[in-house]
DRENTOR-397363 format. One line per 2 residues: number of its first residue (from 1); their letters; for each residue x, y, z of N, C-alpha, C. Coordinates in steps of 0.02 Angstrom, whole numbers, plus 50000, padded with zeros to 5 digits. Example, Ala and Ser with C-alpha at 12.3 -4.5 7.8 and 13.67 -1.06 7.14 Angstrom:
// residues 2
1) as) 50660,49716,50390,50615,49775,50390,50660,49835,50390 | 50642,49888,50354,50684,49947,50357,50645,50002,50394
This chain:
// residues 321
1) mt) 57407,60516,45641,57466,60472,45640,57489,60458,45712 | 57500,60395,45727,57525,60375,45793,57601,60364,45788
3) ik) 57636,60389,45837,57708,60381,45838,57724,60309,45859 | 57754,60271,45814,57771,60201,45829,57842,60196,45857
5) ns) 57886,60236,45832,57955,60235,45854,57979,60307,45864 | 58003,60321,45924,58028,60388,45937,58103,60385,45953
7) yl) 58138,60434,45927,58210,60440,45938,58225,60511,45962 | 58285,60520,45988,58305,60585,46013,58375,60601,45986
9) mw) 58385,60664,45968,58452,60687,45950,58465,60754,45985 | 58527,60764,46004,58548,60827,46035,58576,60873,45982
11) vg) 58563,60937,45990,58595,60988,45951,58648,61020,45997 | 58710,61015,45978,58764,61036,46023,58773,61111,46026
13) ve) 58780,61137,46087,58790,61209,46097,58858,61232,46069 | 58904,61184,46060,58970,61203,46033,58965,61225,45960
15) hy) 58912,61204,45926,58903,61224,45856,58844,61272,45847 | 58792,61262,45887,58731,61302,45882,58718,61334,45950
17) ed) 58730,61400,45954,58728,61434,46019,58660,61431,46052 | 58607,61425,46013,58541,61420,46041,58495,61385,45992
19) vn) 58433,61374,46013,58383,61340,45971,58373,61376,45905 | 58369,61442,45908,58355,61481,45847,58408,61471,45794
21) ay) 58471,61463,45815,58525,61453,45767,58514,61389,45727 | 58491,61337,45761,58479,61274,45726,58417,61279,45682
23) ve) 58364,61309,45708,58302,61315,45669,58314,61354,45605 | 58355,61407,45609,58369,61446,45549,58408,61406,45497
25) ev) 58452,61362,45520,58488,61320,45473,58441,61270,45441 | 58394,61242,45481,58345,61196,45453,58302,61231,45401
27) ra) 58285,61293,45416,58244,61332,45369,58280,61340,45301 | 58345,61348,45304,58384,61359,45243,58406,61295,45209
29) mg) 58422,61243,45249,58455,61184,45220,58422,61118,45237 | 58371,61119,45280,58341,61056,45302,58384,61024,45356
31) vs) 58360,60967,45382,58396,60929,45434,58446,60883,45400 | 58504,60875,45430,58552,60824,45409,58590,60803,45471
33) kr) 58580,60741,45492,58612,60715,45552,58649,60651,45536 | 58713,60650,45553,58754,60591,45540,58732,60532,45583
35) lp) 58732,60473,45554,58711,60411,45588,58770,60363,45593 | 58768,60319,45643,58825,60274,45654,58831,60218,45603
37) gv) 58775,60197,45572,58780,60142,45526,58714,60125,45493 | 58715,60070,45455,58657,60051,45415,58598,60030,45458
39) gm) 58610,60002,45518,58555,59982,45562,58512,60040,45582 | 58543,60094,45605,58506,60154,45625,58474,60186,45564
41) aa) 58508,60185,45508,58480,60214,45447,58416,60179,45428 | 58415,60113,45431,58355,60075,45413,58299,60088,45463
43) al) 58316,60092,45528,58266,60102,45580,58230,60169,45572 | 58267,60220,45553,58237,60287,45548,58192,60295,45487
45) te) 58196,60249,45441,58153,60254,45382,58089,60213,45390 | 58079,60181,45448,58017,60143,45459,57958,60191,45467
47) pg) 57899,60172,45444,57839,60214,45451,57824,60228,45524 | 57799,60287,45539,57781,60305,45607,57839,60326,45650
49) tv) 57896,60340,45619,57956,60359,45656,57963,60435,45658 | 57977,60461,45717,57992,60532,45724,58055,60539,45765
51) vf) 58090,60593,45754,58151,60607,45792,58141,60673,45829 | 58140,60671,45895,58134,60731,45935,58204,60764,45939
53) va) 58204,60829,45944,58267,60866,45944,58273,60908,46007 | 58330,60901,46042,58340,60936,46106,58401,60980,46104
55) hd) 58399,61031,46145,58455,61079,46153,58454,61102,46225 | 58512,61122,46252,58513,61145,46322,58529,61219,46330
57) dg) 58539,61254,46274,58555,61325,46277,58614,61341,46323 | 58657,61291,46334,58715,61301,46377,58698,61302,46451
59) ea) 58636,61284,46469,58615,61285,46540,58617,61214,46569 | 58627,61209,46634,58630,61144,46667,58608,61150,46739
61) ys) 58588,61091,46768,58568,61087,46838,58620,61044,46875 | 58623,61052,46941,58665,61008,46981,58636,60938,46978
63) cd) 58680,60889,46974,58659,60819,46970,58635,60795,47038 | 58573,60771,47041,58543,60747,47104,58575,60683,47128
65) ec) 58605,60645,47082,58633,60580,47100,58699,60585,47138 | 58732,60643,47137,58797,60648,47170,58804,60712,47210
67) mg) 58748,60734,47240,58751,60796,47280,58799,60789,47339 | 58836,60841,47352,58882,60840,47408,58919,60906,47412
69) mv) 58966,60911,47459,59005,60971,47467,59065,60969,47419 | 59073,61024,47382,59128,61028,47335,59167,61092,47347
71) ec) 59229,61092,47325,59272,61150,47330,59244,61206,47285 | 59242,61266,47311,59217,61323,47272,59268,61341,47218
73) gd) 59248,61335,47157,59294,61349,47102,59316,61422,47099 | 59270,61468,47115,59288,61539,47114,59340,61555,47167
75) cr) 59331,61527,47226,59379,61540,47280,59445,61506,47267 | 59442,61448,47234,59504,61413,47217,59547,61456,47171
77) vl) 59516,61487,47121,59553,61531,47075,59583,61589,47113 | 59546,61617,47160,59572,61673,47200,59629,61650,47244
79) dq) 59625,61589,47271,59680,61562,47312,59744,61558,47271 | 59738,61538,47209,59797,61534,47166,59827,61603,47153
81) ki) 59784,61652,47142,59808,61720,47131,59841,61747,47194 | 59810,61734,47252,59838,61757,47316,59908,61728,47327
83) ak) 59914,61662,47313,59979,61629,47323,60032,61660,47277 | 60013,61675,47215,60060,61705,47168,60081,61774,47191
85) wq) 60033,61816,47212,60050,61884,47234,60091,61883,47298 | 60075,61836,47343,60113,61831,47405,60185,61811,47392
87) ae) 60194,61765,47344,60262,61743,47327,60302,61801,47297 | 60270,61842,47256,60305,61899,47226,60324,61951,47278
89) ad) 60279,61963,47327,60294,62011,47380,60349,61984,47425 | 60346,61919,47442,60396,61889,47485,60465,61889,47452
91) av) 60466,61881,47386,60531,61880,47350,60566,61947,47357 | 60528,62001,47355,60558,62068,47363,60582,62077,47435
93) kt) 60541,62056,47482,60561,62063,47553,60624,62024,47568 | 60628,61963,47539,60687,61921,47551,60750,61952,47521
95) rf) 60742,61982,47463,60799,62012,47429,60829,62069,47470 | 60786,62106,47504,60810,62164,47543,60805,62152,47618
97) kg) 60809,62090,47639,60803,62073,47709,60859,62108,47749 | 60838,62144,47801,60886,62180,47843,60908,62246,47814
99) ee) 60882,62264,47756,60899,62328,47724,60836,62369,47712 | 60847,62432,47700,60790,62474,47682,60769,62459,47611
101) ip) 60704,62448,47603,60678,62430,47537,60668,62494,47496 | 60696,62496,47436,60687,62556,47393,60613,62569,47379
103) rg) 60599,62633,47367,60529,62653,47358,60496,62614,47301 | 60530,62605,47245,60500,62569,47188,60484,62497,47206
105) kq) 60529,62465,47243,60518,62396,47263,60463,62391,47316 | 60460,62441,47360,60407,62441,47411,60338,62447,47378
107) ri) 60337,62484,47322,60273,62491,47286,60250,62424,47259 | 60298,62382,47237,60280,62315,47214,60247,62276,47271
109) id) 60276,62281,47330,60248,62246,47388,60178,62274,47405 | 60171,62339,47405,60107,62371,47422,60052,62351,47373
111) ir) 60069,62350,47309,60019,62331,47259,59997,62259,47268 | 60046,62214,47280,60029,62144,47289,59988,62133,47352
113) ea) 60005,62167,47405,59967,62158,47468,59897,62187,47463 | 59890,62241,47424,59823,62269,47413,59780,62221,47372
115) ri) 59810,62189,47323,59773,62139,47283,59752,62080,47326 | 59798,62059,47371,59783,62002,47415,59724,62020,47461
117) aa) 59725,62080,47489,59671,62101,47534,59604,62104,47496 | 59606,62128,47434,59544,62133,47394,59518,62063,47377
119) ar) 59564,62017,47361,59544,61949,47344,59514,61913,47404 | 59542,61923,47463,59516,61891,47523,59447,61919,47542
121) ae) 59438,61984,47530,59373,62014,47541,59322,61986,47493 | 59344,61974,47431,59299,61944,47380,59280,61873,47401
123) qe) 59327,61835,47428,59313,61767,47452,59262,61768,47509 | 59271,61815,47554,59224,61819,47612,59153,61834,47590
125) gc) 59147,61872,47535,59080,61888,47510,59059,61846,47451 | 59092,61790,47440,59077,61747,47383,59004,61725,47382
127) ev) 58970,61738,47328,58899,61720,47322,58888,61646,47311 | 58941,61611,47290,58934,61539,47278,58938,61499,47342
129) cd) 58988,61515,47384,58999,61474,47445,58990,61513,47510 | 58969,61577,47505,58960,61619,47565,59023,61623,47608
131) ge) 59080,61621,47574,59143,61629,47610,59168,61566,47644 | 59134,61510,47633,59154,61447,47667,59206,61408,47628
133) ge) 59217,61425,47565,59266,61389,47526,59239,61326,47493 | 59179,61305,47511,59147,61248,47480,59071,61257,47483
135) he) 59037,61221,47440,58964,61228,47438,58934,61162,47413 | 58868,61153,47422,58835,61091,47403,58811,61095,47331
137) cg) 58829,61045,47293,58805,61039,47224,58825,60970,47199 | 58815,60957,47135,58836,60893,47108,58911,60886,47109
139) tg) 58936,60833,47140,59009,60824,47147,59040,60792,47085 | 59000,60755,47047,59027,60717,46991,59058,60651,47012
141) gh) 59053,60636,47078,59087,60577,47105,59147,60599,47146 | 59195,60555,47156,59254,60574,47195,59314,60533,47173
143) vv) 59372,60557,47193,59434,60521,47184,59468,60516,47252 | 59510,60465,47260,59546,60455,47322,59619,60472,47310
145) ra) 59645,60516,47352,59715,60538,47344,59761,60490,47380 | 59825,60496,47367,59875,60451,47395,59876,60453,47471
147) dg) 59857,60509,47501,59857,60514,47574,59791,60490,47605 | 59746,60463,47564,59683,60436,47588,59625,60486,47588
149) sk) 59639,60549,47576,59586,60599,47573,59549,60594,47507 | 59489,60623,47506,59448,60621,47445,59442,60691,47415
151) md) 59435,60692,47350,59426,60754,47312,59365,60744,47267 | 59322,60796,47264,59265,60789,47220,59288,60786,47147
153) yr) 59250,60751,47106,59271,60738,47037,59275,60801,46996 | 59234,60851,47013,59237,60914,46976,59304,60948,46986
155) af) 59328,60948,47049,59394,60978,47062,59449,60937,47028 | 59440,60871,47028,59489,60827,46995,59493,60844,46921
157) ny) 59435,60854,46888,59435,60872,46817,59472,60937,46806 | 59466,60984,46853,59501,61047,46847,59577,61036,46851
159) wm) 59599,60997,46900,59671,60987,46909,59700,60944,46853 | 59658,60904,46821,59682,60865,46764,59706,60911,46708
161) rq) 59678,60972,46706,59698,61020,46655,59759,61061,46677 | 59787,61044,46734,59847,61078,46760,59903,61027,46768
163) pl) 59924,60994,46713,59971,60938,46719,60039,60956,46749 | 60060,61019,46743,60124,61037,46772,60121,61045,46848
165) kf) 60060,61049,46874,60051,61059,46946,60021,60998,46981 | 59996,60951,46941,59957,60896,46970,59978,60831,46937
167) dv) 60010,60787,46974,60033,60723,46949,59981,60670,46965 | 59938,60655,46915,59883,60609,46925,59907,60540,46947
169) er) 59958,60514,46914,59981,60446,46928,60006,60439,47000 | 60037,60490,47026,60064,60487,47094,60014,60506,47147
171) ei) 59969,60553,47131,59925,60580,47182,59858,60545,47187 | 59836,60510,47135,59770,60480,47135,59775,60404,47135
173) ig) 59742,60371,47183,59745,60298,47188,59677,60265,47175 | 59625,60305,47168,59559,60276,47154,59511,60327,47128
175) kk) 59462,60305,47087,59413,60350,47058,59344,60318,47060 | 59293,60359,47073,59224,60336,47068,59184,60393,47036
177) mc) 59174,60388,46971,59139,60440,46934,59064,60428,46935 | 59025,60481,46943,58952,60476,46940,58931,60460,46869
179) ea) 58894,60406,46861,58872,60386,46794,58816,60430,46768 | 58777,60460,46813,58719,60500,46792,58741,60563,46755
181) cg) 58797,60593,46777,58819,60656,46747,58887,60651,46713 | 58915,60590,46713,58980,60581,46680,59037,60618,46713
183) gt) 59031,60629,46779,59085,60661,46815,59085,60737,46814 | 59037,60767,46780,59035,60840,46775,59000,60873,46834
185) gk) 58957,60834,46869,58918,60863,46924,58856,60900,46900 | 58847,60901,46834,58790,60938,46806,58755,60896,46754
187) vp) 58690,60908,46748,58651,60877,46694,58621,60934,46653 | 58619,60926,46588,58595,60981,46545,58522,60997,46557
189) aa) 58505,61061,46551,58436,61084,46556,58404,61073,46487 | 58388,61010,46474,58365,60991,46407,58297,61021,46391
191) ki) 58291,61044,46330,58227,61070,46305,58215,61037,46237 | 58158,61003,46231,58138,60975,46167,58104,61031,46129
193) fg) 58135,61052,46074,58110,61111,46039,58081,61094,45970 | 58076,61030,45955,58046,61012,45891,58054,60939,45876
195) lf) 58032,60920,45817,58039,60851,45793,58039,60852,45718 | 58060,60797,45689,58055,60792,45617,58039,60720,45598
197) mp) 58008,60713,45540,57995,60648,45510,58047,60639,45456 | 58090,60589,45462,58143,60580,45412,58114,60574,45342
199) td) 58139,60615,45297,58120,60613,45227,58158,60558,45191 | 58222,60551,45209,58265,60505,45172,58328,60493,45214
201) ve) 58366,60443,45195,58433,60433,45220,58480,60437,45160 | 58530,60480,45167,58580,60487,45114,58645,60453,45135
203) yi) 58675,60419,45088,58740,60389,45100,58791,60424,45056 | 58840,60455,45088,58892,60490,45050,58950,60441,45038
205) ln) 58964,60430,44975,59015,60382,44955,59085,60408,44966 | 59129,60362,44986,59200,60381,44990,59240,60357,44929
207) gk) 59205,60319,44885,59238,60295,44825,59275,60230,44833 | 59274,60201,44893,59311,60139,44906,59265,60082,44928
209) en) 59200,60091,44918,59151,60041,44941,59158,59976,44901 | 59154,59920,44936,59153,59855,44902,59081,59836,44885
211) el) 59072,59779,44855,59006,59758,44833,58958,59748,44891 | 58983,59723,44947,58940,59712,45006,58912,59778,45032
213) vl) 58955,59828,45037,58933,59894,45061,58883,59924,45012 | 58897,59920,44948,58852,59948,44898,58784,59914,44900
215) eq) 58784,59850,44916,58721,59814,44922,58682,59838,44983 | 58717,59851,45039,58685,59875,45100,58654,59944,45092
217) ve) 58683,59986,45051,58660,60055,45044,58616,60064,44983 | 58597,60010,44950,58558,60014,44889,58492,60050,44899
219) af) 58461,60042,44958,58395,60071,44970,58398,60146,44986 | 58457,60173,44995,58464,60243,45014,58489,60286,44956
221) tk) 58479,60351,44963,58504,60397,44912,58580,60402,44919 | 58614,60396,44864,58688,60397,44865,58714,60462,44833
223) ld) 58763,60492,44867,58794,60553,44843,58869,60544,44842 | 58902,60574,44794,58975,60572,44794,59002,60636,44826
225) me) 59066,60635,44845,59095,60691,44881,59099,60754,44838 | 59104,60746,44772,59106,60805,44729,59041,60844,44734
227) tv) 58985,60808,44740,58920,60840,44748,58915,60873,44816 | 58939,60838,44867,58935,60863,44936,58977,60927,44944
229) kk) 59033,60930,44911,59077,60988,44917,59045,61052,44890 | 58993,61045,44850,58958,61103,44822,58905,61129,44870
231) es) 58890,61091,44923,58840,61111,44972,58865,61169,45015 | 58819,61208,45041,58837,61259,45091,58861,61223,45154
233) vr) 58909,61252,45188,58936,61221,45248,58891,61237,45308 | 58872,61186,45345,58831,61194,45405,58874,61217,45463
235) kc) 58841,61240,45517,58878,61264,45575,58917,61207,45608 | 58895,61146,45599,58931,61089,45627,58985,61062,45580
237) gr) 58993,61095,45522,59046,61076,45476,59019,61044,45412 | 59065,61029,45367,59046,60998,45303,59032,60924,45313
239) rr) 58985,60898,45276,58969,60827,45281,59025,60785,45251 | 59033,60725,45278,59086,60680,45255,59056,60611,45240
241) pg) 59095,60564,45213,59067,60499,45195,59032,60464,45253 | 58974,60434,45239,58936,60399,45289,58862,60410,45280
243) fy) 58823,60388,45330,58750,60393,45328,58726,60458,45360 | 58675,60489,45331,58644,60549,45359,58568,60543,45351
245) vv) 58532,60554,45406,58459,60559,45401,58443,60632,45384 | 58398,60643,45337,58386,60711,45312,58311,60725,45306
247) tk) 58297,60790,45303,58231,60814,45282,58244,60862,45225 | 58194,60870,45182,58200,60915,45125,58138,60958,45121
249) gk) 58144,61012,45085,58087,61056,45075,58087,61112,45125 | 58086,61174,45099,58086,61232,45143,58016,61255,45161
251) ks) 57966,61237,45120,57899,61262,45131,57851,61204,45143 | 57806,61213,45192,57755,61163,45205,57702,61166,45150
253) kk) 57671,61110,45137,57617,61108,45088,57558,61150,45113 | 57519,61176,45066,57463,61219,45082,57414,61184,45129
255) rv) 57402,61119,45119,57353,61083,45161,57377,61078,45233 | 57443,61074,45242,57470,61071,45310,57457,61137,45347
257) ke) 57468,61192,45312,57456,61257,45343,57382,61265,45359 | 57339,61241,45315,57267,61247,45326,57245,61207,45387
259) vv) 57274,61149,45396,57257,61107,45454,57278,61141,45518 | 57338,61169,45519,57362,61203,45578,57317,61263,45594
261) ed) 57297,61300,45543,57251,61356,45552,57185,61331,45582 | 57161,61274,45557,57098,61247,45582,57103,61226,45655
263) la) 57158,61193,45672,57168,61172,45742,57172,61233,45788 | 57205,61285,45765,57210,61346,45805,57142,61378,45814
265) ak) 57101,61379,45760,57035,61409,45764,56989,61372,45812 | 56999,61306,45817,56959,61266,45862,56985,61268,45934
267) gi) 57041,61300,45945,57069,61305,46012,57107,61244,46035 | 57121,61198,45988,57157,61138,46006,57231,61154,46019
269) ik) 57258,61197,45977,57327,61221,45989,57327,61297,45982 | 57379,61327,46009,57389,61398,45999,57429,61407,45935
271) ka) 57409,61453,45894,57440,61462,45829,57515,61473,45835 | 57536,61505,45889,57607,61522,45897,57648,61464,45926
273) qt) 57616,61407,45940,57651,61352,45972,57697,61314,45925 | 57681,61312,45862,57719,61272,45815,57734,61309,45751
275) el) 57787,61287,45719,57804,61313,45653,57825,61254,45610 | 57794,61246,45553,57810,61191,45508,57861,61215,45457
277) ig) 57918,61181,45455,57971,61198,45409,57985,61135,45368 | 57949,61126,45315,57954,61064,45278,57932,61007,45322
279) df) 57974,60957,45332,57959,60900,45376,57981,60911,45448 | 58006,60971,45462,58027,60988,45531,57973,61030,45564
281) ia) 57954,61010,45624,57904,61046,45662,57936,61077,45723 | 57941,61142,45725,57973,61177,45781,57922,61196,45833
283) ft) 57938,61184,45897,57896,61206,45953,57922,61275,45975 | 57881,61325,45968,57904,61392,45987,57906,61400,46063
285) np) 57875,61354,46099,57881,61352,46172,57913,61284,46190 | 57979,61280,46189,58013,61216,46202,57990,61184,46268
287) ie) 57991,61117,46269,57968,61079,46327,58029,61055,46367 | 58033,61075,46430,58090,61055,46471,58084,60983,46493
289) vq) 58139,60947,46489,58142,60877,46510,58204,60867,46553 | 58195,60846,46614,58252,60837,46660,58277,60765,46657
291) gl) 58340,60757,46676,58369,60690,46682,58401,60663,46618 | 58408,60704,46566,58438,60681,46504,58513,60697,46504
293) kr) 58552,60649,46485,58624,60661,46477,58638,60677,46404 | 58689,60718,46394,58710,60733,46326,58738,60669,46294
295) fr) 58727,60662,46230,58757,60606,46193,58764,60629,46121 | 58801,60591,46083,58810,60606,46012,58767,60560,45971
297) gv) 58748,60583,45913,58710,60541,45868,58636,60542,45883 | 58603,60486,45867,58531,60478,45877,58520,60413,45914
299) kr) 58475,60413,45963,58461,60351,45998,58387,60343,46012 | 58367,60281,46023,58297,60265,46038,58277,60301,46102
301) fd) 58217,60328,46104,58196,60368,46161,58125,60351,46179 | 58116,60298,46218,58049,60275,46236,58018,60317,46291
303) ai) 58060,60352,46330,58035,60390,46387,58023,60463,46369 | 57997,60474,46308,57986,60542,46286,57934,60577,46330
305) hp) 57943,60640,46340,57898,60679,46383,57826,60675,46357 | 57777,60658,46399,57707,60651,46377,57681,60713,46340
307) aa) 57700,60772,46364,57676,60833,46332,57702,60838,46261 | 57764,60818,46251,57793,60821,46184,57760,60770,46139
309) te) 57748,60710,46165,57716,60658,46125,57646,60678,46105 | 57608,60704,46153,57539,60724,46139,57537,60779,46086
311) qa) 57580,60828,46094,57582,60883,46046,57604,60859,45977 | 57653,60814,45976,57678,60788,45913,57625,60747,45876
313) em) 57592,60702,45913,57542,60659,45881,57484,60699,45854 | 57465,60751,45890,57410,60793,45868,57427,60826,45801
315) il) 57488,60852,45797,57510,60885,45735,57517,60836,45679 | 57547,60777,45694,57558,60728,45642,57492,60699,45616
317) da) 57442,60691,45661,57376,60670,45638,57347,60719,45589 | 57357,60784,45604,57331,60835,45560,57366,60834,45493
319) va) 57430,60824,45493,57469,60824,45432,57449,60763,45389 | 57433,60707,45422,57419,60645,45385,57349,60645,45355
321) d) 57304,60688,45378,57235,60688,45353,57231,60706,45279
């Protein structure tokens, strides 16, 4: 079988901590991926279509498109702690200015100053920035502050989460976000760990469909919400009305297993390289692909990694015999 149309979908680390978590769910329940609409649903049911599946295991690389010097996040956190401890020590000193400080209050000062000294020593030995307070990595782009200075986009994203300390409207007059990494400064360490051949597209009814919608979904399997509510809940949550591309079947057919055994015996593939789970084919040695941005849903993927395509076509040819 030759792959005529290839697509890619991400498995999110927020729901599936690693590849194995997703593969185990496929083993138990098959694939089910929500689609944006009828156009994608029809495309995925065309002959020769496969969907590659990627995961990043929560790992990422610095974005090459926006490399530059950025503020060290670890040292920034320590700076905030130092400022807090210094303010607490100074408050005690101010309260007893010109007077002898009571032993209990002096202990407050001593503890804070000891913490400050330890934090500064930690900054000097920082493994991220070597004590410089900044280091080279993906900046995510930059923003321009009201005084004309620039701030890396990663630091800006951090301060955006501190609204009581950072007035965006007053302090920021311009933004230029890196399109390659979406302002994060990082690109995911994508690994293609498998593929599947869509078995079907299911349309879950909301009960309010008009005649036009019902006509559009006539070619697909239709389910009502009462049926869906009886399903086991996936790690990404319960399915809701809309289109879903799915695979079914927990066990591969005997002839598929025999073909894989034959290919392994001939030395074409290593027996441990793949696992067939119904219509899902898992790569036990995931293939790393750089330069992919995270996205939701499923999208056309013409630039699939040659190694993944070659491995996939070889397996699919065997399955089709």
